[in-house]
MISEMAR-624225 format. One record per residue: residue in three letters; z, x, y of N, C-alpha, C in turn. Coordinates in steps of 0.2 Angstrom, whole numbers, plus 5000, padded with zeros to 4 digits. Layout:
BEGIN
ALAZXYZXYZXY...
This chain:
BEGIN
UNK482055785397481555815402480855795400UNK480555765405479855735404479355775406UNK478855785402478255825403477555795401UNK477055795405476455765404476055815399UNK475955795393475655845388474855825387UNK474655775389473955755388473855695393UNK473255675395473155615400473555555397UNK473955535401474355465400474855475394UNK474955535391475455545386475955595388UNK476655575388477155615390477655635384UNK477955695385478455715380479155715383UNK479555675380480255665383480655705378UNK480955765380481355805376482055775375UNK482255755370482955725369483355775366UNK483955795369484355835366484755815360UNK484855855355485155835349485755885348UNK486355855351486955905352487255925345UNK487355985345487756025339487256015333UNK486656015334486156015329485656075329UNK485556105324485056165324484356145326UNK484156085326483456065328483456065336UNK483956065339484056065347483856005350UNK483155995350482855935353482455895349UNK482255835351481755795348481255785353UNK480555785351480055765355479855695354UNK480155655359479955585359479355575364UNK478755555361478155545365478055475368UNK477755475374477655405377476955405379UNK476655355377475955335378475955285383UNK475655295389475755245395475055215396UNK474955145396474355115397474455045401UNK473955015404474054965409474354895405UNK474154895399474354835395475054845391UNK475054885386475654905383475754975382UNK476354995381476555065381476755085374UNK476855145372477055165365477555225366UNK478155215362478655265362478655285354UNK478555355353478555375346479255415345UNK479655385341480355415339480855415345UNK481455415344481955395349482555445350UNK482755485345483355525345483955485342UNK484455525341485055495337485355445341UNK485755395338486155345341486855385344UNK486755415349487255465352487155465360UNK487755465363487655455371487155505374UNK487155565372486755615375486055595374UNK485855575368485155555367484955495371UNK485455445371485255385374485155395382UNK485555435385485455455392484755485393UNK484655535389483955565390483355525389UNK483455475384482855435382482755385388UNK483255355390483155305395483055325402UNK483255395403483155425410482355435410UNK482055455405481355475405480955405405UNK481155355402480855285403480855265410UNK481455275413481555245420481155285424UNK481055355423480655395428479855365427UNK479655345422478955315421478955245423UNK479555215424479555145426479255095421UNK479455115414479155075409479555005408UNK479154955407479354885405479454885398UNK480054885395480154885388479854815385UNK479854765388479554705385478754715384UNK478454765387477754775386477654845382UNK478154865378478154925375478354925367UNK477954965363478054965356478455035355UNK478755035349479155095347478855105340UNK478555165339478355185332478855235329UNK479155225324479655265320479255305315UNK479155375316478755405311479055405304UNK479755415304480055405297480855395298UNK481155385293481855355293482455395296UNK482355465297482855505299483155485305UNK483855485306484155455312484055495318UNK483755555318483555585325482955555327UNK482555515323481955485325482055405326UNK482555375323482655305323483355285326UNK483755325328484455305330484455265336UNK484055265341484055215347483555155346UNK483255145340482755095340483055025341UNK483655015339483954945340484154935347UNK484354985351484454975358483754965362UNK483254995360482554975363482354905361UNK482454885355482354825353482654765357UNK483354785358483754735362483454725369UNK483154775371482854775378482154745378UNK481954725372481254695372480654725369UNK480854785366480254825363480154805356UNK479554815354479354795347479354855343UNK479654855337479754915333479254915327UNK478954975326478554985320478755045316UNK478555035309478655095305478255085299UNK478155145295477755135289478055085284UNK477655055280477855005275478455015271UNK478455075268479055095264479655115268UNK479555145274480155165278480455105282UNK480055055283480254995287480854965283UNK480754965276481254935272481954975272UNK481855045272482455085272482755085279UNK482355085284482655085291483155025292UNK482854965290483254905291483954905287UNK483954945282484554945278485055005280UNK484855045284485255105286485955095288UNK486055035291486755035294487255015289UNK487054985283487454965278487755025274UNK488355035273488655085269488355085262UNK488255035259487955025252487355065251UNK486955065257486255105256486355175256UNK486955205257487155275257487555295251UNK487655245247488055265241487755315236UNK487055315236486755365232486855435234UNK487055445240487255515242487855545238UNK488355505237488955525233488755545226UNK488255505223487955515216487655585216UNK487255595222486855655222487355715223UNK487855705226488355765227488655785220UNK488755735216489055755209488455785205UNK487855755205487355775201487155845203UNK487155865209486955935211487455985212UNK488155965210488656015211488956025217UNK488955975222489255985228489955955229UNK490255925223490855895223491455945225UNK491356005223491856055224491956075232UNK491556055236491556065243491856005247UNK492055955243492355895246491855865252UNK491255865250490755835255490655765254UNK490655725259490555655259489955635263UNK489755565263489255545267489455545274UNK490055545276490255555283490155625286UNK489955675282489755735284489055745286UNK488655685284487955685285487755655292UNK487455695297487255675303486855605303UNK486455605298485955545297486455485296UNK486955485293487455425293487855415299UNK488055475302488555465308488155435314UNK487455455315487055435321486555385319UNK486655345314486155305312486055245317UNK485455205317485355155321485755095320UNK485955055325486254985323485754945320UNK485954885317485454845313484854825318UNK484254825315483654795318483554725316UNK483354685321483154615320482454615316UNK482054665317481354665314481054735314UNK480754755309480354825309479754805306UNK479254805310478554785308478254835303UNK478054825297477754875293477054895294UNK476854955294476154975295475955015288UNK475355005287475055035281474455085283UNK474255125279473755175280473055135282UNK472755155288472155125291472355075296UNK472955045296473055005302472955035309UNK472855005314472655035320473155005326UNK473355045331473655025337473255045343UNK473155005348472755025353473155025360UNK473155075364473455085370472955115375UNK472755075380472255105384471655135381UNK471555195382470955235380471055255373UNK471655245370471855275364471855225358UNK471555245352471555195346471855245341UNK472455225339472855265334472755235327UNK472555275322472555245315473155275311UNK473455235307474055255303473855295297UNK474155355296474055395291474655405287UNK474655395280475255405276475355485275UNK475855515276476055585275476755595271UNK476855565265477455575262477655645260UNK478255655259478455725257479155745261UNK479155745267479755755271480255695270UNK479955635270480255575268479755535263UNK479955495259479555455255478955415258UNK479055395265478555355268478455375275UNK478455435276478355455283477555445285UNK477455425291476755405293476655455299UNK475955465301475755495307475255445310UNK475055465317474655425321474055475322UNK473455455320472855495322472355455327UNK472155495332471755475337471055515336UNK470555485333469955515331469555545337UNK469455495342469055515348469255575351UNK469955585352470155645356470455695351UNK470455685344470655725339471455745340UNK471855695341472555695342472955675336UNK473455705334473855685328474555695330UNK474955635329475655635330475955635323UNK476355695321476455705314477155695312UNK477655675317478355675315478555745313UNK478955745307479155815305478755845299UNK478155815299477655835293477555915294UNK477355935300477156005302477556015308UNK477856075308478256105314477956175315UNK477956195321477656255323478056315321UNK478656325323479056385322479656375317UNK479756315314480256305309479956265303UNK480256265298479956235292480256165291UNK479956115290480256045289480656045282UNK481156015282481656005276481255965271UNK481155985265480855945260481455945255UNK481655885254482255865250482155825244UNK482655825240482655775234482855705236UNK482455655234482555585235482755545229UNK482355555224482555525217482055545212UNK482155525206481755555201481055515200UNK480955465204480355435204479755465207UNK479955515211479455555215479655625216UNK479055665216479155735217479055755224UNK479555765228479455775235479055835237UNK479155885234478755945236477955935234UNK477855905228477155895226476855845231UNK477255795233476955745238476855785245UNK477255835247477155865253476555915253UNK476455945247475855985246475255945247UNK475255885244474655845244474555815251UNK475055795255474955775262474755835266UNK474955895265474755945269474055955269UNK473755955263473055965261472655905264UNK472955845264472555795267472555805275UNK473055825278472955835285472555895287UNK472555945283472156005284471455985284UNK471155935281470455915281470255875287UNK470755855291470655815297470455855303UNK470055825307469855865313470355845319UNK470755895320471355895325471355945330UNK471355935336471355975342472055985344UNK472455935345473155935347473555905342UNK474055935339474455915334475155905337UNK475455845339476055835342476655835337UNK477055885337477555885332478255855335UNK478655835331479355805333479855855335UNK479755915334480255965336479856035338UNK480156065344479856125346479156115349UNK478756165347478056175351477556125348UNK477056115352476456075350476056135346UNK475656105341475256155337474456145339UNK474156195340473456195341472956215335UNK473256245331472856275325473256245319UNK473056185317473456155311473356185305UNK472656205304472456235297472856295296UNK472956345301473356405299474056385298UNK474356345302475056325301475156295294UNK474756255292474756225285474756275280UNK474356325280474356375275474956415275UNK475256425281475856465282476456425278UNK476456355279476956315276476956315269UNK476256305266476156315259476456375256UNK476256435260476456495258477256505257UNK477556475262478256475263478556445256UNK478356385255478656355249478456385242UNK477856415242477756455236478156515235UNK478356545241478856605240479556575238UNK479756515241480356485239480356465231UNK479856445228479756435221479856495217UNK479556555220479656615216480356645217UNK480656635223481356655224481856615219UNK481756555218482156515214482056535207UNK481456545204481356565198481756635196UNK481756675201482156745201482856725201UNK483156685205483856665205484056635199UNK483656595195483856565189484056625184UNK483556675184483656725179483856705172UNK484356725169484556715162485056655162UNK485256625167485856585167485556515169UNK485956465167485856395170486256385176UNK485956355181486356345187486156275190UNK486656245193486556175197486256195204UNK485956135207485656145213486056185219UNK486656165219487056195224487156275223UNK487256285217487256355215486656395216UNK486056365215485456395217485456405225UNK485556345228485556355236485956405239UNK486556415236487056465238486756535238UNK486256545234485956615233485256625236UNK485056565239484356565243484456595250UNK483856625252483956645259483856595264UNK484256585269484256535274484256565281UNK483856535286483956565293484456515296UNK485056545296485656505298486156555300UNK486556545306487056585308487756575304UNK487756605298488256595293488256655289UNK488856695288488856755284488756745277UNK488956685275488856675267488856595266UNK488756575260488756505258489356465260UNK489956505259490556465261490656445268UNK490356485273490356475280489856425282UNK489356405278488856345279489256285281UNK489056255287489356185289489256135283UNK489656085282489556045277488856005277UNK488655985283487955955283487456005281UNK487456065283486956115281486956125273UNK487556125270487556125263487156065260UNK487256005263486855945260486155965260UNK485855985266485155995267484956055263UNK485256105262485056165258485056145251UNK485556115248485556095241485056045240UNK484855995245484355945244483655985243UNK483556035247482956075247482856115240UNK483456145238483456175232483256135226UNK483556075226483456025221482656005221UNK482355995227481655975227481256025224UNK481356085225480956145222481156145215UNK481756135213481956145206481556085202UNK481556025205481155965202480455985201UNK480156015206479456035206479356085200UNK479756125200479656175194479756145187UNK480256095187480356055181479656015179UNK479455985184478855935183478255975182UNK478156035184477556075182477756115176UNK478256105172478356135166478656205166UNK478856225172479056295172479856315170UNK480256255171480956265169481156205165UNK481756205163482056145160482656125163UNK482956065161483556045164483956005159UNK484656005160485155975156485655945160UNK486055895158486555865161487255875158UNK487755905161488355915158488955885163UNK489355835160489855805164489555775171UNK489055745171488755715177488355765182UNK488355825180488055875184487455905181UNK486855915184486255935182486156005182UNK485956045177485856115177485156125175UNK484856185178484156205177484156275174UNK483656285170483656355167482856365166UNK482756435165482056455163481856425156UNK481256415155481056405148481156465143UNK481256445137481256505132481956525130
């Protein structure tokens, strides 16, 4: 479904079948010289049909079109290779561009099996094939042009500056248009749901990065914040403080869950409160167990890195417990 959301800027709502996110907001900036598509949808027939139907409605020439991938998740990158094959030029953040080009290879997903063991997911027989990011990943790209903070892209009356906003993923970027105070933020800020903040590796603290990126965006002058899912945000400062408050409550909840016992990340996730249509942890779909455990791990690592809890590893599984 195509909707004009700002002069020469359209939102193409791409359905995400059997996914709680429901739709992706793929934005299209139209100009006389070159056009810009921001994010694509899964590599899935329903997404492909919606994406190309919207582009056809606008009569876009893909040989005169750029595609900006805000981050590596497959609901944002899945159709990039098809657009490239039709003549579009693909951009992503410097860190994400490397990861996106590797996404089609099974070896690049091996780390997820290691994470399953580390965080106690082995008992649920979860494999990488249960992850929608793997199932609906893009086909290989010939090229993915890296962008760094401060780089600019111009389309008609709009000049977009690249802003690094890691947290949701290690190298997510946003596009800021200072003249009109527009910001395309991918999954960094969402209006009515909270972005998933997950564990990536021990080299970075995802939640600490996310808090820092939120404060960075809070200081920006933004009138229209174009999110990748659900509603557009008009008051980004209020929403940012709500998101920070949400994660602070999560941290307190996890401290309470740990109590006097050591627990692995999946055991903690099983006791956390989630907005999902499942009676209990056992009824969680496998993919949602992945996401919930990853988020629990990110919060546990934040608590560890700030000296509030300790961790030990037994038989390849990591356990966390309160200090003392």
